[in-house]
ZAMARGU-4260 file (C-alpha; in steps of 0.2 Angstrom, whole numbers, plus 5000, padded with zeros to 4 digits):
<rodrens>
0) 5466/5277/5320 | 5467/5291/5333 | 5454/5292/5346 | 5440/5303/5340 | 5441/5314/5355
5) 5459/5319/5351 | 5456/5324/5333 | 5458/5343/5331 | 5442/5344/5320 | 5432/5335/5333
10) 5438/5347/5347 | 5434/5362/5336 | 5417/5355/5331 | 5413/5352/5350 | 5418/5370/5353
15) 5406/5376/5340 | 5392/5364/5347 | 5394/5371/5364 | 5395/5389/5358 | 5379/5386/5348
20) 5369/5380/5363 | 5374/5396/5373 | 5368/5407/5359 | 5352/5398/5355 | 5346/5399/5373
25) 5345/5418/5372 | 5335/5418/5355 | 5317/5423/5354 | 5305/5409/5357 | 5300/5409/5339
30) 5317/5406/5333 | 5323/5395/5347 | 5312/5381/5342 | 5314/5382/5323 | 5331/5388/5318
35) 5339/5385/5335 | 5333/5367/5335 | 5339/5364/5317 | 5357/5371/5322 | 5357/5359/5337
40) 5353/5345/5326 | 5366/5350/5312 | 5379/5352/5325 | 5375/5335/5333 | 5375/5327/5316
45) 5392/5336/5312 | 5400/5328/5327 | 5393/5311/5324 | 5399/5311/5306 | 5416/5316/5311
50) 5416/5302/5324 | 5410/5289/5311 | 5423/5295/5298 | 5436/5292/5310 | 5430/5274/5314
55) 5428/5268/5296 | 5440/5264/5282 | 5430/5273/5268 | 5429/5291/5276 | 5424/5301/5261
60) 5405/5300/5262 | 5405/5304/5281 | 5417/5319/5278 | 5406/5325/5264 | 5391/5324/5275
65) 5400/5333/5289 | 5404/5347/5277 | 5386/5348/5272 | 5381/5350/5291 | 5394/5364/5293
70) 5387/5373/5278 | 5369/5372/5284 | 5375/5378/5301 | 5383/5393/5293 | 5368/5397/5283
75) 5356/5396/5299 | 5368/5408/5309 | 5368/5420/5295 | 5349/5420/5295 | 5349/5423/5313
80) 5361/5438/5311 | 5350/5445/5297 | 5334/5443/5308 | 5344/5452/5322 | 5343/5438/5333
85) 5361/5437/5337 | 5373/5452/5338 | 5387/5455/5325 | 5400/5450/5338 | 5391/5433/5341
90) 5390/5431/5322 | 5409/5434/5320 | 5413/5422/5334 | 5403/5408/5328 | 5408/5411/5310
95) 5427/5409/5315 | 5422/5393/5323 | 5413/5387/5308 | 5427/5392/5296 | 5440/5383/5307
100) 5430/5367/5306 | 5426/5369/5288 | 5445/5371/5284 | 5449/5356/5294 | 5436/5345/5285
105) 5442/5351/5268 | 5460/5347/5273 | 5455/5330/5279 | 5445/5327/5263 | 5459/5333/5252
110) 5472/5321/5261 | 5461/5306/5256 | 5463/5310/5238
</rodrens>
């Protein structure tokens, strides 16, 4: 079992987490405390599920929860783009980070089967 901090998926998730906080601080007040807080919570849960999956023998459930977290995050950022709360370039950047994490989680899940 590798240290969770050395896992590529953990590092990519943390990058997404950090970038999310930077974007959220510039949202309008109405969205900062609704969608922004939900994104922060999902990103936190994502990292915690990756950590937990790395610690336990039966990883499948935690990886599936992490995949759900990343999809909710993707949906919320799409909503912010459609509401014109984030720019297209911010959306593209965050979506690349989301896709990177999503692919790694899918690969991890596939390797368990």
